[in-house]
Structures are given as structure tokens and as C-alpha cells.
C-alpha positions in Angstrom: 17.7 146.2 155.3 19.7 146.7 151.8 18.6 148.7 148.8 16.5 146.8 146.3 18.8 145.4 143.5 19.0 147.4 140.7 16.3 146.3 137.9 17.6 143.9 134.8 19.2 146.1 132.2 16.6 145.0 129.3 14.0 146.9 131.4 15.2 150.3 131.3 15.8 150.0 127.4 14.0 151.3 124.8 12.6 148.8 121.7 15.5 149.6 119.4 18.2 149.8 122.0 17.3 146.2 123.6 16.9 144.8 119.7 20.5 146.2 118.8 22.0 145.0 122.1 21.0 141.4 121.3 22.0 142.0 117.6 25.6 143.2 118.7 26.1 140.2 121.0 25.2 137.7 118.5 27.2 139.4 115.8 30.4 139.1 118.4 29.7 135.6 119.3 29.1 134.1 115.7 32.1 136.0 114.8 34.2 134.6 117.4 33.1 130.8 117.6 30.5 130.1 114.5 27.1 129.5 114.3 27.3 125.9 115.3 29.0 126.7 118.8 26.7 129.4 119.8 23.3 129.3 121.7 20.6 131.7 122.0 20.7 131.0 126.0 24.3 132.4 125.8 23.4 135.3 123.5 20.7 136.2 125.7 23.1 136.2 129.2 25.6 138.2 127.2 23.2 140.9 126.3 21.5 141.0 129.6 18.1 139.9 128.2 15.7 136.8 129.0 15.9 134.2 126.1 12.1 134.9 125.4 13.0 138.3 124.6 15.7 137.2 122.0 12.9 134.9 120.6 10.2 137.8 120.6 12.7 140.2 118.5 14.4 137.6 116.3 12.4 134.4 116.5 14.9 131.2 116.2 18.7 131.0 116.0 18.8 130.9 112.3 16.9 134.1 112.0 18.9 136.0 114.3 22.0 134.6 112.4 20.3 135.6 109.2 19.6 139.2 110.7 23.4 139.2 111.6 24.6 138.3 108.0 22.4 140.6 106.6 23.8 143.6 108.6 27.3 142.5 108.5 27.1 142.9 104.5 25.2 145.8 104.1 26.8 148.6 102.2 27.4 152.2 103.6 25.5 155.0 102.3 26.7 156.0 98.7 28.7 159.2 98.4 27.1 162.1 97.1 27.1 162.3 93.4 29.6 165.5 93.2 32.0 163.7 95.4 31.9 160.3 93.4 32.5 162.5 90.3 35.5 164.4 91.8 37.5 161.5 93.5 39.8 159.5 91.3 38.6 155.9 91.0 41.6 154.6 92.4 40.7 156.3 95.4 37.0 154.7 95.7 38.1 151.4 95.1 40.8 151.6 97.8 38.2 152.8 100.3 36.0 150.1 99.0 38.2 147.2 98.9 39.8 148.3 102.7 36.1 148.4 104.2 35.6 145.2 102.7 38.5 143.7 104.0 37.9 145.1 107.4 34.5 143.7 107.8 35.4 140.0 106.7 38.5 140.0 109.3 36.1 141.4 112.2 33.4 138.7 111.3 35.5 136.0 109.7 33.6 132.9 111.0 30.2 134.7 110.6 31.1 135.2 106.8 32.7 131.7 106.3 29.9 130.1 107.8 27.4 132.1 105.3 29.3 131.4 102.1 29.8 127.7 103.2 33.4 127.7 103.9 33.2 126.3 107.6 30.2 125.1 108.3 27.0 126.9 109.5 24.4 127.7 107.0 26.0 128.0 103.9 23.6 127.0 101.1 20.3 127.7 103.2 18.0 129.7 100.7 17.5 132.8 103.0 21.4 133.0 103.3 22.2 132.6 100.0 19.3 135.5 98.9 21.0 138.0 101.7 24.5 137.4 100.2 23.3 137.5 96.6 21.3 140.6 97.1 24.4 142.3 98.8 26.5 141.4 95.8 23.9 142.8 93.3 24.1 145.8 95.1 27.6 146.3 94.8 27.3 145.6 91.1 24.7 148.5 90.9 26.9 150.8 93.4 29.7 150.3 91.0 28.0 150.7 87.7 26.3 154.3 88.9 30.1 155.2 89.9 31.3 154.3 86.3 28.4 156.2 84.8 28.8 159.1 86.9 32.4 159.5 84.7 31.1 158.4 81.0 27.6 158.0 81.1 27.3 157.3 77.2 30.0 154.6 77.1 28.6 152.8 80.4 25.2 152.5 79.0 26.4 150.8 76.0 28.4 148.5 77.9 26.2 147.7 80.8 25.8 144.2 80.3 29.1 143.3 80.0 30.2 145.6 82.7 27.7 144.0 85.1 28.6 140.5 84.3 32.3 141.7 84.8 31.9 143.2 87.9 29.8 139.9 89.4 33.0 137.7 88.1 35.4 140.3 90.2 32.8 139.7 93.1 33.5 135.9 92.9 37.5 136.8 92.7 37.4 139.1 95.3 35.7 136.6 97.9 38.3 134.1 96.7 41.4 136.2 97.7 39.9 137.0 100.9 39.9 133.4 102.0 43.3 133.2 100.5 44.4 135.7 103.1 42.1 134.7 106.1 41.7 130.9 105.7 44.4 129.7 103.6 47.4 132.3 104.6 48.8 132.3 101.2 48.3 136.2 100.9 48.8 138.8 103.3 46.0 141.6 103.9 48.2 144.1 101.7 48.6 141.4 98.8 45.0 140.7 98.9 44.1 144.3 98.8 46.3 144.7 95.7 45.1 141.9 93.9 41.6 142.7 94.3 42.0 146.7 93.5 44.3 146.2 90.5 42.2 143.2 88.9 39.4 145.6 89.2 41.3 148.3 87.4 42.4 146.3 84.7 38.8 145.0 84.2 37.5 148.5 84.0 40.2 149.7 81.6 40.8 146.7 79.3 38.7 143.9 79.9 35.2 145.0 79.7 36.1 146.9 76.7 37.4 144.0 74.8 34.1 142.3 76.1 32.3 145.0 74.3 34.5 144.6 71.2 33.9 140.9 71.1 30.0 141.1 71.4 30.0 143.5 68.0 28.5 142.4 65.2 31.2 141.7 62.7 31.1 143.2 59.3 31.9 141.1 56.0 
């Protein structure tokens, strides 16, 4: 008589590990083929779990996709204030854009679908909120970074600074699509476009916006 068959993988995993295993497989499959071409049955099989367990943890396929997008755009923990103040702004910007381009490259189908570039759930209110929250978190992070260098000046220009950074996020997303989707830029060119335009924005454009907003004296 042969030895008993091994128990299914999912029976030997803790709750958080099972959940992360499902999420990892979903992230990879959505990124390879996009939302429409991946089923929950396929994700469950890839993760080695019953489909019912997938629905138990995440609900519907749409709910699982929303969680994939949420984890995809989550920012890394911020640097300690002392490190931020000590590092040149160009270094912080280079690292930030390198991470951004790498993330979108790894998850291109998921990102394109999320923003409505290649089908999927672009325009879905929950997906839109996830993306909007992530963009606002980027704005908050940069306002904090710049405030650590010139707190008084940053406080004076914060509305214009926040508006300019939000506009730059749109430029970064468009430049990324020019690289990955339309292939009119290389990754290096996209990196250059995004980083240098941000430096111009900080050093020249925002001060100009503040001057334009200042009340004119007779």
C-alpha cells in the first residue's frame, strides 16, 4: 500500500500566507494577460487552493483585481526625515522614478487596464478611487520632502505646489505609456523626461505660479 497523498498545499498554510499566495498569483496572471483573460478558476489553480477559498478571502474577481491594483500602487515606506534632508533632491527623484517605471513595467497589463488604456476596469469607481488616493499620497510625500528643505517657503506655496505635482503625475503616466504602449520613448528617455520636468517644476514653474498669484500693487 502506497504512502498517503500529501495534503493540499493550502491546508498547511496560515491565513495570511494563503491570502498572499492567492494575491501573488493573481498579480502575476493579471499582469501577463490582463483582467478580461484571467478567470478565478485559473488563479485558484495556480495558487493551489480551492476556488471557494479565493472567494472567501477576496469576494468576486473584481474585488480581487481591486486589491491587486491597491497593492501595486502602494508606496514604499518613507525615508526617515534625517535621510530625506541629507540626500540631494535629484537622488530622491531618481530613485522614485526608477521604482515607478519598474513597477509599471512589471505590472503593465494590470496598470493599463486600471487606467483604461487596454480594457479592464478603467472607469470603475473603486479602481478610480484607489488610483486617486495613490496619486494624492504621492503629492503628500513630495510636499513633505520639499518642506523638510524649505519649510517656510513650502508653506507659502503649498496650493500651487500641490497642483503642479498633480499635473506632473499626469505627465509621468503619459510618458510611461509613450514608453511601454506606443514605444516612442525608451525607458531611459522616459526617466529623463519625468525627472527633469519635475526639477524644472520645483525650481522654476512653482515660483512663477506663486508670483502670478500674488496681488498686483497699483
